[in-house]
N, C-alpha and C positions, 0 to 999 in steps of 0.2 A: 218320449212323452215329456211334456212340460206342465208345470203348475202355474195357473193364472189366478190372481186374487181379484175379486170383484166386490164392490160395495153392494148393498141391498138393492138399490135402484137398478144398477147395471145387471144384476142377477135376474131381477124380475123382467127386464126388457129382453134379455137373452132367452129366458124361459118362455116368454110369450111368442117367440119366433119358432118354437118347436112345431113341426108339422105333425109329428106323431109322438105319442108318449114314450116310445122306445128310442127316439132320437137322443143322441148324446150331444153335448155342447159342441163337440168337434164337428158333428154332422151339421149343426145349425150354422156354424161359422163357414164351413165349406159351401153350404147351399146358398147362404145369403151374402157372403162377402168374397166370392170367387173373383179372382183377378182376370175377368174376361176382357175388360177394357171396352166393352160394347154394351149398349142398352139392348141390343138385339138378343143377347144371351138369355134375357128373361121374357122375351116376346113369346106370347102364347102360353105362359106358365099357368094361367088360370083358364085356359080354353076348355077344359073338361068340367069346369065348375058352373053350376046354375047361377042365375042372377042373385038369388037369395044367398047362396054360399059366398059369392063374391062380396055382397053387402056385409055379411057377417065377418068375413076376413078383414074387410076395410075398417069396420068399427073396432075390431080387435086390435088392429095395428094402431089406429088413432088413440085408443085407450092406453096402449103400451107406451106411447110417446108423450102422453099428456100428464 
């Protein structure tokens, strides 16, 4: 196990990427920054989401990066 120090902004961005409240930051990093080397790795990731849920996720992501 390693310790990583984050400033407040980086912490908020990483926190916003949690899918579930029980996710650890390690889970977030593995899920979002996997070394797949291919855009296909995320293809269909939101296939089970409704249009409303996708719109909410998109707004959440935009807020996290602004």
